[in-house]
C-alpha positions as CSV (number, residue, x, y, z in Angstrom):
1,M,-15.8,103.8,237.4
2,K,-18.6,106.3,236.7
3,N,-18.7,105.2,233.0
4,V,-19.0,101.5,234.1
5,Q,-21.9,102.4,236.4
6,T,-23.6,104.4,233.6
7,L,-23.2,101.4,231.2
8,Q,-24.7,99.1,233.8
9,V,-27.7,101.3,234.3
10,I,-28.3,101.6,230.6
11,S,-27.8,97.8,230.1
12,K,-30.2,97.0,232.9
13,S,-32.8,99.5,231.7
14,A,-32.6,98.1,228.1
15,I,-33.0,94.5,229.3
16,G,-36.0,95.5,231.4
17,F,-37.6,97.4,228.5
18,F,-37.1,94.6,226.0
19,A,-38.2,91.9,228.5
20,L,-41.5,93.7,229.2
21,G,-42.1,94.4,225.5
22,I,-41.4,90.8,224.4
23,A,-43.4,89.3,227.2
24,T,-46.4,91.4,226.1
25,Y,-45.8,90.4,222.5
26,A,-45.7,86.7,223.5
27,L,-49.1,87.0,225.3
28,I,-50.9,88.8,222.4
29,L,-49.2,86.8,219.6
30,P,-52.2,84.4,219.0
31,Y,-54.5,87.5,218.4
32,L,-52.3,89.4,216.0
33,G,-53.4,87.5,212.9
34,F,-49.9,87.0,211.5
35,S,-49.5,84.6,208.5
36,G,-46.5,82.7,207.2
37,P,-44.9,79.3,207.8
38,I,-43.6,80.0,211.3
39,H,-46.8,81.4,212.7
40,T,-48.9,78.8,210.9
41,R,-46.8,76.0,212.5
42,L,-47.1,77.6,215.9
43,M,-50.9,77.9,215.7
44,Q,-51.1,74.2,214.7
45,L,-49.4,73.0,217.9
46,P,-51.5,71.7,220.9
47,P,-52.7,74.8,222.8
48,L,-51.5,73.4,226.1
49,F,-47.8,73.3,225.2
50,F,-48.0,76.6,223.2
51,Y,-49.5,78.4,226.2
52,M,-47.2,76.7,228.7
53,H,-44.2,78.0,226.7
54,T,-45.5,81.5,225.9
55,V,-47.2,82.4,229.2
56,G,-44.5,80.7,231.3
57,G,-41.8,82.4,229.3
58,A,-43.5,85.8,229.5
59,V,-43.7,85.6,233.3
60,A,-40.1,84.5,233.5
61,L,-39.0,87.4,231.3
62,V,-40.7,89.9,233.5
63,L,-39.4,88.4,236.7
64,A,-35.8,87.9,235.7
65,P,-34.8,91.6,235.7
66,I,-36.6,92.2,238.9
67,Q,-34.8,89.3,240.7
68,L,-31.4,90.2,239.3
69,F,-31.4,94.0,239.3
70,S,-33.8,95.2,242.0
71,S,-33.2,95.5,245.7
72,I,-36.4,93.9,247.1
73,P,-37.1,92.4,250.5
74,K,-35.8,88.8,251.1
75,T,-39.3,87.4,251.5
76,M,-40.4,88.9,248.2
77,H,-37.3,87.7,246.4
78,K,-38.0,84.2,247.6
79,T,-41.7,84.4,246.6
80,L,-40.9,85.8,243.1
81,G,-38.1,83.3,242.8
82,I,-40.5,80.4,243.3
83,L,-42.8,81.9,240.7
84,Y,-39.8,82.3,238.3
85,V,-38.8,78.7,238.7
86,L,-42.3,77.5,238.1
87,S,-42.6,79.7,235.0
88,V,-39.3,78.4,233.6
89,T,-40.4,74.8,234.3
90,L,-43.6,75.3,232.4
91,S,-42.0,77.2,229.6
92,S,-39.1,74.8,229.1
93,I,-41.4,71.8,229.0
94,G,-43.6,73.5,226.5
95,G,-40.6,74.7,224.6
96,L,-39.1,71.2,224.4
97,Y,-42.3,69.9,222.9
98,M,-42.5,72.8,220.4
99,A,-38.9,72.3,219.4
100,Q,-39.9,69.0,217.8
101,E,-41.9,71.0,215.2
102,A,-39.5,73.9,214.9
103,Y,-39.1,75.6,211.5
104,G,-35.7,74.8,210.2
105,G,-35.7,71.0,210.4
106,L,-33.5,68.8,212.7
107,S,-30.9,71.6,213.2
108,S,-33.5,73.9,214.7
109,T,-35.0,71.1,216.8
110,V,-31.7,70.2,218.3
111,A,-30.8,73.8,219.1
112,L,-34.1,74.6,220.8
113,S,-34.2,71.3,222.7
114,L,-30.7,72.0,224.1
115,L,-31.9,75.5,225.1
116,A,-34.9,74.1,226.9
117,C,-32.8,71.5,228.7
118,I,-30.0,73.8,229.7
119,W,-32.5,76.5,230.8
120,I,-34.3,74.2,233.2
121,A,-31.0,72.6,234.4
122,S,-29.3,75.9,235.2
123,T,-32.5,77.2,237.0
124,Y,-32.6,74.1,239.2
125,A,-28.9,74.3,239.9
126,G,-29.6,77.8,241.2
127,V,-32.4,76.4,243.4
128,F,-30.1,73.7,244.7
129,Y,-27.5,76.2,245.9
130,A,-30.2,78.4,247.4
131,I,-31.5,75.5,249.5
132,K,-27.9,74.8,250.6
133,G,-27.5,78.5,251.5
134,E,-24.6,79.0,249.1
135,R,-25.6,82.5,247.9
136,K,-22.7,83.1,245.6
137,R,-23.2,79.9,243.6
138,H,-27.0,80.5,243.7
139,Y,-26.4,83.9,242.1
140,I,-24.0,82.5,239.5
141,W,-26.5,79.9,238.3
142,M,-29.4,82.3,238.3
143,V,-27.4,84.7,236.1
144,R,-27.0,81.8,233.7
145,S,-30.6,81.0,233.9
146,A,-31.6,84.6,233.3
147,A,-29.3,84.7,230.3
148,L,-31.2,81.8,228.8
149,T,-34.5,83.5,229.6
150,F,-33.2,86.6,227.7
151,A,-32.6,84.4,224.7
152,A,-36.2,85.5,223.7
153,I,-34.8,89.0,223.5
154,T,-31.7,88.1,221.5
155,L,-33.8,85.9,219.1
156,R,-36.0,88.9,218.2
157,L,-33.1,91.3,217.8
158,L,-31.2,89.0,215.5
159,S,-34.2,88.1,213.3
160,P,-34.6,91.3,211.3
161,L,-30.9,91.4,210.5
162,L,-30.6,87.7,209.5
163,F,-33.8,87.8,207.4
164,E,-32.0,90.4,205.2
165,F,-29.2,88.0,204.3
166,F,-30.6,84.5,204.4
167,T,-33.7,82.6,203.5
168,L,-36.3,82.2,206.2
169,Y,-35.3,78.5,206.7
170,Q,-31.6,79.3,207.0
171,A,-32.1,82.3,209.2
172,Q,-34.2,80.4,211.7
173,Q,-31.5,77.7,212.0
174,I,-28.8,80.4,212.6
175,I,-31.0,82.3,215.1
176,Y,-31.8,79.2,217.1
177,W,-28.1,78.3,217.3
178,T,-26.9,81.8,218.3
179,C,-29.6,83.4,220.5
180,W,-28.7,81.5,223.6
181,P,-24.9,80.8,223.3
182,I,-24.4,84.6,222.8
183,N,-26.2,85.2,226.0
184,L,-24.3,82.6,227.9
185,L,-21.0,84.0,226.7
186,I,-22.1,87.5,227.8
187,A,-23.2,86.1,231.2
188,E,-19.9,84.3,231.7
189,C,-17.9,87.5,230.8
190,Y,-20.0,89.4,233.3
191,L,-19.5,86.8,236.1
192,R,-15.7,86.8,235.5
193,W,-15.6,90.6,235.5
194,R,-17.6,90.6,238.8
195,H,-15.3,88.0,240.3
196,A,-12.2,90.0,239.3
197,K,-13.7,93.2,240.7
198,S,-14.5,91.4,244.0
199,K,-10.9,90.1,244.2
200,L,-9.5,93.5,243.5
201,G,-11.7,95.1,246.2
202,R,-10.6,92.5,248.8
203,A,-6.9,93.1,247.8
204,Q,-7.3,96.9,248.2
205,T,-9.0,96.4,251.6
206,S,-6.1,94.2,252.7
207,I,-3.5,96.7,251.6
208,Y,-5.1,99.7,253.4
209,S,-6.3,97.9,256.5
């Protein structure tokens, strides 16, 4: 049990660290002066959609760990939740537009378009259950939403590795098709583990009561 708790603390701390770092990177990206086909293509996009995606995504990245991992007052959770939903909405709309010009051709466009659509859909599923007062289902869908938000982290962790073995064009296609399914798989494993743990706890309570 102690090892599991230690792993949870390390995992949450790592997610928070990477989320803050990548959110900062997204905000300063236009001013870093990078060159190359990907950065050039990004800088040629309409500024409105670019900043909708990057600023909205950065805010969502910072808020997701706070909402999931921190014990904050209910009113603050609700306020930050509204801000998170607005951020995801802006970022996913901007991302859907940017996906049409993604480096890697049609394959990359389809992968990123799916990410944008599933991201906003899972987020609003969480909102729907929050309004209905179904806290467990709200939590489940917001974990999935956060997993898709954290695709920004996975994408950047995968990039250096794949750039070593594939061309830039091929690597981008692979990254776009793996950064979010990997996160969803991890999220589903976590949710199943949490559900099994909850059932075990109820069973033990029933035995000893």
